[in-house]
C-alpha positions as CSV (number, residue, x, y, z in Angstrom):
1,M,-92.6,-253.7,-63.6
2,D,-93.9,-250.7,-61.6
3,V,-97.0,-250.9,-59.5
4,N,-98.8,-247.8,-58.2
5,V,-102.2,-247.9,-56.4
6,N,-102.2,-244.2,-55.4
7,A,-100.6,-241.4,-57.3
8,S,-99.4,-239.8,-54.1
9,L,-97.4,-242.9,-53.0
10,P,-94.0,-244.0,-54.3
11,K,-94.1,-246.7,-57.0
12,L,-93.4,-250.3,-56.0
13,H,-90.8,-251.8,-58.4
14,I,-91.0,-255.6,-59.0
15,V,-87.4,-256.8,-59.5
16,S,-88.0,-260.5,-60.1
17,I,-90.7,-263.2,-59.9
18,M,-89.4,-266.7,-59.6
19,S,-90.3,-270.2,-58.4
20,V,-88.1,-271.9,-55.8
21,P,-88.3,-275.6,-56.1
22,P,-86.8,-278.1,-53.6
23,L,-83.1,-279.0,-54.1
24,K,-84.2,-282.5,-55.5
25,V,-87.3,-284.2,-56.5
26,T,-89.5,-285.5,-53.6
27,E,-89.6,-289.3,-53.7
28,P,-91.9,-290.8,-52.7
29,R,-94.5,-288.1,-53.1
30,K,-95.7,-287.0,-49.6
31,F,-99.2,-286.2,-48.6
32,R,-101.1,-285.3,-45.4
33,Q,-104.7,-285.8,-44.8
34,V,-106.7,-282.7,-43.8
35,L,-109.5,-283.5,-41.2
36,L,-112.4,-281.1,-41.3
37,S,-114.7,-281.1,-38.2
38,D,-117.4,-279.1,-40.1
39,P,-118.9,-281.0,-43.1
40,S,-120.1,-277.8,-44.7
41,L,-116.5,-276.6,-45.3
42,N,-115.3,-277.1,-48.9
43,T,-112.4,-276.0,-51.1
44,S,-113.8,-272.5,-51.6
45,T,-113.8,-272.0,-47.8
46,I,-110.1,-273.0,-47.4
47,H,-108.6,-271.8,-50.7
48,G,-105.7,-269.6,-51.2
49,C,-102.2,-269.5,-50.1
50,Y,-99.9,-268.3,-47.4
51,Q,-98.1,-265.1,-48.1
52,I,-95.0,-264.2,-46.2
53,C,-93.3,-260.8,-46.6
54,L,-89.6,-260.3,-45.7
55,Y,-88.5,-256.7,-45.3
56,Y,-84.9,-255.7,-45.4
57,D,-82.9,-252.4,-45.7
58,K,-80.6,-252.2,-48.6
59,L,-77.0,-252.5,-47.4
60,K,-74.8,-249.5,-48.2
61,E,-71.5,-251.6,-48.5
62,K,-70.1,-252.1,-52.0
63,D,-69.5,-255.8,-51.5
64,H,-73.1,-256.6,-50.5
65,D,-76.3,-256.0,-52.4
66,G,-79.8,-257.3,-52.6
67,W,-78.8,-260.0,-54.9
68,N,-76.7,-261.7,-52.2
69,L,-79.6,-261.6,-49.8
70,A,-82.1,-262.8,-52.4
71,G,-79.8,-265.7,-53.3
72,W,-79.5,-266.6,-49.7
73,I,-83.3,-266.6,-49.3
74,V,-83.8,-268.8,-52.5
75,E,-81.1,-271.3,-51.3
76,S,-82.6,-271.4,-47.8
77,L,-86.1,-272.0,-49.1
78,A,-84.9,-274.8,-51.4
79,M,-83.2,-276.5,-48.4
80,V,-86.3,-276.1,-46.3
81,L,-88.5,-277.6,-49.1
82,L,-86.2,-280.6,-49.3
83,E,-86.9,-281.4,-45.6
84,H,-90.5,-280.2,-45.5
85,P,-92.0,-280.6,-49.1
86,L,-95.6,-280.1,-47.8
87,L,-94.9,-276.4,-47.3
88,A,-95.2,-276.1,-51.0
89,G,-98.1,-278.6,-51.2
90,R,-101.4,-278.2,-52.9
91,L,-104.8,-278.8,-51.5
92,H,-106.4,-281.7,-53.3
93,R,-109.8,-283.3,-52.9
94,R,-109.7,-287.1,-52.5
95,E,-112.1,-289.5,-54.3
96,V,-113.6,-290.3,-50.9
97,G,-114.6,-286.6,-50.4
98,D,-112.1,-285.5,-47.8
99,F,-109.0,-283.4,-48.5
100,E,-105.3,-283.9,-48.4
101,I,-102.2,-281.7,-49.0
102,V,-100.0,-283.2,-51.7
103,S,-96.3,-282.3,-52.0
104,N,-95.6,-280.4,-55.2
105,D,-92.1,-280.1,-56.6
106,S,-93.0,-276.9,-58.5
107,G,-91.9,-275.1,-55.3
108,I,-92.9,-271.7,-53.9
109,R,-93.5,-268.5,-55.8
110,L,-91.1,-265.7,-54.7
111,L,-91.5,-262.1,-55.7
112,E,-88.7,-259.6,-55.0
113,A,-89.7,-255.9,-55.0
114,K,-88.1,-252.5,-54.2
115,Y,-89.7,-249.6,-52.6
116,P,-87.9,-246.3,-52.8
117,I,-88.1,-245.3,-49.1
118,S,-86.4,-246.6,-45.9
119,L,-88.0,-249.4,-44.0
120,A,-88.8,-247.1,-41.0
121,E,-90.5,-244.7,-43.4
122,F,-92.5,-247.6,-45.0
123,F,-93.8,-248.7,-41.6
124,V,-94.9,-245.1,-40.7
125,L,-96.5,-244.7,-44.2
126,N,-98.2,-248.2,-43.8
127,E,-99.9,-247.0,-40.5
128,K,-100.9,-243.7,-42.0
129,E,-102.1,-244.9,-45.4
130,N,-103.2,-248.5,-44.3
131,L,-101.3,-250.0,-47.2
132,Q,-101.6,-253.6,-46.1
133,G,-103.1,-255.6,-49.0
134,K,-103.1,-252.7,-51.5
135,Y,-100.0,-254.1,-53.3
136,T,-101.4,-257.6,-53.8
137,L,-100.6,-259.0,-57.2
138,S,-102.1,-262.2,-58.7
139,L,-99.3,-264.4,-59.9
């Protein structure tokens, strides 16, 4: 899938979209209460998700490619979710009215993309074109 927000910019190529679940099912299901000091806050105020972007330069060696790095990231995320399942938790309103984060074994959504310029060129282009947020996709 190619994504282009501006005809003058190179196209972003989506390589894969996947979910990374923990290595095994979380038993018992974990939860953490969320305390809100302001009663006017609601789910629309604190909705959304965290987005982390990992940048790396493509390796030139024949024995190494992006698949090795992507596999390492997937495996590492799965191990982290095993120890910290609330990182993939969902915000849930309790019957009492307050909120909690509930572990979710569906995991974390991972998107791998390629951009046809070097990492250094991307950072320069990002400053010049203010690209931050322009390539946001709804998954």
